[in-house]
C-alpha positions as a Markdown table, in Angstrom:
| # | Residue | x | y | z |
|---|---|---|---|---|
| 1 | Met | 13.3 | 218.2 | -102.4 |
| 2 | Ser | 15.6 | 220.7 | -100.5 |
| 3 | Ala | 19.2 | 219.9 | -99.8 |
| 4 | Ala | 18.3 | 219.7 | -96.1 |
| 5 | Gly | 15.9 | 216.9 | -96.8 |
| 6 | Lys | 18.2 | 215.0 | -99.1 |
| 7 | Val | 18.9 | 211.4 | -98.0 |
| 8 | Ile | 22.3 | 210.0 | -98.7 |
| 9 | Ser | 23.9 | 206.6 | -98.3 |
| 10 | Leu | 27.2 | 206.2 | -96.3 |
| 11 | Asp | 29.5 | 203.3 | -95.9 |
| 12 | Val | 30.6 | 202.9 | -92.3 |
| 13 | Ser | 33.0 | 200.3 | -90.8 |
| 14 | Ile | 32.3 | 198.7 | -87.5 |
| 15 | Met | 34.7 | 196.0 | -86.2 |
| 16 | Gly | 36.1 | 195.5 | -89.7 |
| 17 | Arg | 32.7 | 195.0 | -91.4 |
| 18 | Glu | 31.2 | 197.5 | -93.8 |
| 19 | Tyr | 27.6 | 198.7 | -93.5 |
| 20 | Arg | 25.7 | 200.9 | -95.9 |
| 21 | Val | 23.5 | 203.3 | -93.9 |
| 22 | Ala | 21.0 | 205.9 | -95.2 |
| 23 | Cys | 20.6 | 209.2 | -93.4 |
| 24 | Pro | 19.7 | 212.8 | -94.0 |
| 25 | Glu | 22.6 | 214.7 | -95.6 |
| 26 | Thr | 22.5 | 217.1 | -92.6 |
| 27 | Glu | 23.2 | 214.3 | -90.2 |
| 28 | Arg | 26.2 | 212.8 | -92.1 |
| 29 | Glu | 28.9 | 213.9 | -89.6 |
| 30 | Arg | 26.8 | 212.7 | -86.6 |
| 31 | Leu | 26.3 | 209.4 | -88.2 |
| 32 | Leu | 30.1 | 209.0 | -88.9 |
| 33 | Gln | 30.8 | 210.0 | -85.3 |
| 34 | Ser | 28.2 | 207.6 | -84.0 |
| 35 | Ala | 29.7 | 204.7 | -86.1 |
| 36 | Ser | 33.2 | 205.6 | -84.8 |
| 37 | Leu | 32.0 | 205.6 | -81.2 |
| 38 | Leu | 30.2 | 202.3 | -81.6 |
| 39 | Asp | 33.3 | 200.8 | -83.3 |
| 40 | Arg | 35.5 | 202.0 | -80.5 |
| 41 | Lys | 33.2 | 200.7 | -77.7 |
| 42 | Met | 32.7 | 197.3 | -79.4 |
| 43 | Arg | 36.5 | 196.9 | -79.7 |
| 44 | Glu | 36.9 | 197.8 | -76.0 |
| 45 | Val | 34.4 | 195.1 | -75.1 |
| 46 | Lys | 36.1 | 192.6 | -77.4 |
| 47 | Asp | 39.5 | 193.5 | -76.1 |
| 48 | Ser | 38.4 | 193.0 | -72.5 |
| 49 | Gly | 38.2 | 189.3 | -73.3 |
| 50 | Lys | 35.1 | 188.8 | -71.1 |
| 51 | Val | 32.6 | 188.7 | -74.0 |
| 52 | Ser | 32.6 | 186.8 | -77.2 |
| 53 | Gly | 30.4 | 186.8 | -80.2 |
| 54 | Val | 29.6 | 189.9 | -82.3 |
| 55 | Glu | 26.0 | 190.1 | -81.1 |
| 56 | Arg | 26.9 | 189.9 | -77.4 |
| 57 | Ile | 29.7 | 192.5 | -78.0 |
| 58 | Ala | 27.2 | 194.8 | -79.7 |
| 59 | Val | 24.7 | 194.5 | -76.8 |
| 60 | Met | 27.4 | 195.2 | -74.2 |
| 61 | Ala | 28.7 | 198.2 | -76.2 |
| 62 | Ala | 25.1 | 199.5 | -76.5 |
| 63 | Leu | 24.7 | 199.1 | -72.7 |
| 64 | Asn | 27.9 | 201.0 | -72.1 |
| 65 | Ile | 27.0 | 203.8 | -74.5 |
| 66 | Thr | 23.5 | 204.1 | -73.0 |
| 67 | His | 24.9 | 204.1 | -69.5 |
| 68 | Asp | 27.3 | 207.0 | -70.4 |
| 69 | Tyr | 24.4 | 208.9 | -72.1 |
| 70 | Ile | 22.1 | 208.5 | -69.1 |
| 71 | Ser | 24.9 | 209.4 | -66.7 |
| 72 | Ser | 25.6 | 212.6 | -68.6 |
| 73 | Arg | 21.9 | 213.5 | -68.6 |
| 74 | Gly | 21.7 | 212.9 | -64.9 |
| 75 | Ala | 24.5 | 215.4 | -64.4 |
| 76 | Gly | 22.2 | 218.0 | -66.0 |
| 77 | Val | 24.3 | 218.2 | -69.1 |
| 78 | Glu | 22.8 | 217.6 | -72.5 |
| 79 | Pro | 24.9 | 215.5 | -74.9 |
| 80 | Gly | 25.2 | 218.4 | -77.4 |
| 81 | Glu | 26.4 | 220.7 | -74.6 |
| 82 | Leu | 28.8 | 218.1 | -73.4 |
| 83 | Val | 30.3 | 217.8 | -76.9 |
| 84 | Ser | 30.6 | 221.6 | -77.1 |
| 85 | Arg | 32.3 | 221.7 | -73.8 |
| 86 | Leu | 34.7 | 219.0 | -74.7 |
| 87 | Thr | 35.5 | 220.6 | -78.1 |
| 88 | His | 36.2 | 223.9 | -76.3 |
| 89 | Met | 38.4 | 222.2 | -73.7 |
| 90 | Asn | 40.3 | 220.4 | -76.5 |
| 91 | Ala | 40.9 | 223.7 | -78.3 |
| 92 | Ala | 42.1 | 225.3 | -75.1 |
| 93 | Leu | 44.5 | 222.4 | -74.4 |
| 94 | Asp | 45.8 | 222.6 | -78.0 |
| 95 | Gln | 46.5 | 226.3 | -77.6 |
| 96 | Ala | 48.1 | 225.8 | -74.2 |
| 97 | Leu | 50.3 | 223.0 | -75.4 |
| 98 | Ala | 51.3 | 224.6 | -78.7 |
| 99 | Pro | 54.5 | 226.2 | -77.3 |
| 100 | Gln | 55.6 | 222.8 | -76.1 |
| 101 | Asp | 55.8 | 221.6 | -79.8 |
| 102 | Asn | 58.8 | 223.9 | -80.3 |
| 103 | Leu | 60.6 | 222.2 | -77.4 |
| 104 | Leu | 60.4 | 218.7 | -78.9 |
């Protein structure tokens, strides 16, 4: 089996619970990013105080993520392109703000 086809197991933490997930080695970073996004969205739902119970929080977080995804597709921007744009904007901001670091 080639390295590209190798399946690995990762431990991810979502709302303080550990989950072991299998994925292709080439998708490791995306899986970690996905788990991080899900954890963040679930915590936002929980912190809103409007929803209780892990299952309901997970469903609301999934709906929020899906809504964001569909909205970005409706804007004619593919998710990968959106990530690329945001990464580029972040780098440009870092570069523009670097001189400010010397002032503080």
